[in-house]
C-alpha positions, 0 to 999 in steps of 0.5 A: 912595207906597212900599208903601202909605205916603206919603213926602216924597222928596228927591233927595240926589245925581244924577250921570248916568248913574252915581249917584242917591240919595234920602232919604224920610221918612214912616210913622215911618221915614227911608229912604235909597237909593243907586243906582250904575250901571256900564255893562258889555259886555252892559248895565248893572250896578246896585248899590243900598244901602238904609238905614232908620232910625226907630222903625217900622223894626223893624215893616218887617222891614228886616233881611230880604233880602226887604224890600230886594227888595220896595223895589227891584223896582218901580224895577228894572222901570221902569229896565229898561222905560226902558232898553229903550225907549231902545234 
């Protein structure tokens, strides 16, 4: 479930520990998200790319930077929890 909507999720690419990308379909849109992970001296640099297509995309206000932030926030929080518990 993404923001109270059900999506069917497919992992498109997985190259641990450097890249993960996935595609989700549902709620009148297709979501694509790529995660590029690069180790740096004091942790990990995380770069994300978000693409949304479909007729409902405009209703999601995907042109707003806040939309991407809302999409990424739960993922980043979980990534942080997992990395800290592994240390």
